C-alpha positions in Angstrom: -8.2 -4.4 -22.1 -7.7 -8.5 -22.8 -7.3 -11.3 -20.8 -4.0 -11.9 -22.5 -1.7 -9.5 -21.5 -1.9 -7.4 -19.3 0.9 -4.3 -20.0 1.6 -1.6 -17.2 0.8 1.2 -19.8 3.7 4.2 -20.2 2.5 6.5 -18.1 2.1 3.8 -14.7 5.8 3.9 -14.5 5.6 6.4 -11.9 3.2 4.0 -10.2 5.1 1.4 -10.4 8.2 2.9 -9.3 6.7 4.2 -6.9 4.8 0.8 -5.6 8.9 -0.6 -5.4 10.4 2.2 -3.6 7.8 1.0 -1.2 8.7 -3.2 -1.8 12.5 -2.2 -1.3 11.1 0.3 2.1 9.5 -2.9 3.6 9.7 -6.9 2.1 11.8 -8.1 4.7 15.1 -9.6 2.7 14.1 -12.8 5.4 13.5 -16.0 4.9 10.4 -16.4 7.1 7.3 -16.7 5.0 4.8 -15.4 7.4 6.8 -12.7 7.5 7.1 -11.9 3.9 3.3 -12.9 3.7 2.4 -10.7 6.1 4.2 -7.7 4.8 3.3 -8.2 1.3 -0.2 -7.9 2.6 0.2 -4.8 4.5 1.6 -4.1 1.1 -1.3 -5.4 -1.6 -4.1 -3.7 0.9 -2.1 -0.6 0.1 -1.6 -1.1 -3.4 -6.1 -1.0 -3.4 -6.1 2.1 -1.1 -4.8 3.2 -4.1 -6.7 2.5 -6.6 -10.4 3.1 -4.6 -8.6 6.9 -4.1 -8.8 8.2 -7.4 -12.6 8.0 -7.7 -12.9 8.9 -3.3 -13.9 12.8 -2.8 -13.2 12.2 0.8 -9.8 9.6 0.9 -8.9 9.3 4.1 -11.8 7.1 5.3 -9.9 5.0 3.7 -7.8 3.9 6.2 -10.3 3.5 8.4 -9.2 0.2 10.5 -12.3 -1.2 10.6 -12.3 -1.2 6.9 -10.9 -5.1 5.9 -8.9 -5.9 3.2 -11.8 -8.4 1.7 -14.0 -5.2 1.6 -10.9 -3.0 -0.2 -10.4 -5.8 -2.3 -14.6 -5.3 -3.4 -14.0 -1.6 -3.6 -11.0 -1.5 -5.9 -12.7 -4.3 -8.2 -15.3 -2.5 -8.2 -13.9 1.6 -9.4 -11.5 -0.2 -11.4 -12.6 -0.5 -15.6 -13.8 -3.2 -16.7 -11.9 -5.9 -18.7 -8.7 -6.3 -15.8 -8.1 -9.9 -15.6 -10.1 -12.3 -13.6 -6.4 -14.1 -12.8 -5.4 -10.2 -10.7 -8.1 -10.5 -8.6 -7.6 -13.5 -7.4 -4.4 -13.5 -6.7 -4.8 -10.5 -4.4 -7.6 -12.4 -2.9 -5.2 -15.5 -2.6 -3.0 -13.7 -1.1 -5.0 -12.4 1.5 -6.3 -16.1 2.1 -2.5 -17.0 2.9 -2.4 -14.1 5.4 -6.1 -14.8 6.8 -4.5 -18.3 8.0 -0.3 -17.4 8.6 -2.6 -14.7 11.4 -4.8 -17.1 13.5 -2.5 -19.8 13.4 1.7 -20.1 13.6 2.5 -23.3 12.0 -0.6 -24.6 10.2 -0.7 -27.1 6.9 -3.7 -25.2 5.7 -0.5 -22.3 5.1 1.1 -24.6 3.1 -1.9 -25.4 0.8 -2.7 -21.8 0.6 0.9 -20.8 0.1 1.1 -23.5 -3.1 -2.1 -22.8 -4.5 -0.7 -18.6 -4.3 2.3 -19.3 -5.7 0.5 -22.1 -8.5 -1.3 -19.7 -9.4 1.1 -17.0 -10.2 3.5 -20.2 -12.2 -0.1 -20.7 -14.5 -0.5 -17.0 -15.1 3.1 -16.1 -15.7 5.3 -18.4 -16.2 8.3 -17.6 -17.6 8.1 -14.2 -14.2 11.2 -12.4 -14.1 10.8 -12.2 -10.1 10.4 -15.9 -8.8 13.1 -17.9 -7.9 11.6 -21.5 -7.5 15.0 -22.7 -6.3 14.1 -20.4 -3.3 10.3 -20.7 -1.2 10.9 -17.0 0.4 12.5 -15.9 -3.5 9.3 -17.4 -4.9 6.6 -15.7 -2.7 8.5 -12.8 -2.6 8.5 -12.6 -7.0 4.7 -13.7 -6.2 4.2 -10.4 -4.4 5.9 -8.5 -5.8 4.5 -9.2 -9.2 1.2 -9.2 -7.8 2.0 -5.0 -7.0 3.2 -4.7 -10.4 -0.3 -5.9 -11.1 -2.0 -3.7 -9.4 -0.1 -0.6 -10.2 -1.5 -1.5 -13.5 -5.3 -1.7 -12.7 -4.8 1.6 -11.0 -3.1 3.6 -13.7 -5.5 1.9 -16.0 -8.5 3.3 -13.8 -6.9 7.2 -13.4 -7.2 6.7 -17.3 -10.2 5.7 -17.3 -11.9 8.2 -14.9 -9.6 11.0 -16.9 -11.8 9.7 -19.3 -14.9 11.2 -18.1 -15.9 8.2 -16.8 
């Protein structure tokens, strides 16, 4: 797996499509940045659980409310094959950081900083991201979240490949 290109494998289309169906169902059409970040965070948490489930004998235990987002991120990183680009995990962690500040303070200068950092990170990784509309901050955030979720779909597919190869 290359740091330069983390392409979605062909067999991952069903995983990606399932993730995009969840996005269509739950990511709001609203311009409310807090709501978009909160819903996007929930979708990312769901994706992390799906990655971890690939190796779980009792996957229902991942639905325990006491299992934090950070714990799910660590577990997903642990079961994913080596070579997953660090920018994917960084994107997920940055979305979590944004959600954390928004869940504790509705109007925070720190939230604006974390939002800009997350958007800039995605922009730096994928400057021509087709899901991003830089003219509208809410659309830009939605695009960054969708890109993050597609990356997690690729990680899930690669993790299944790795498991199916006997690892």
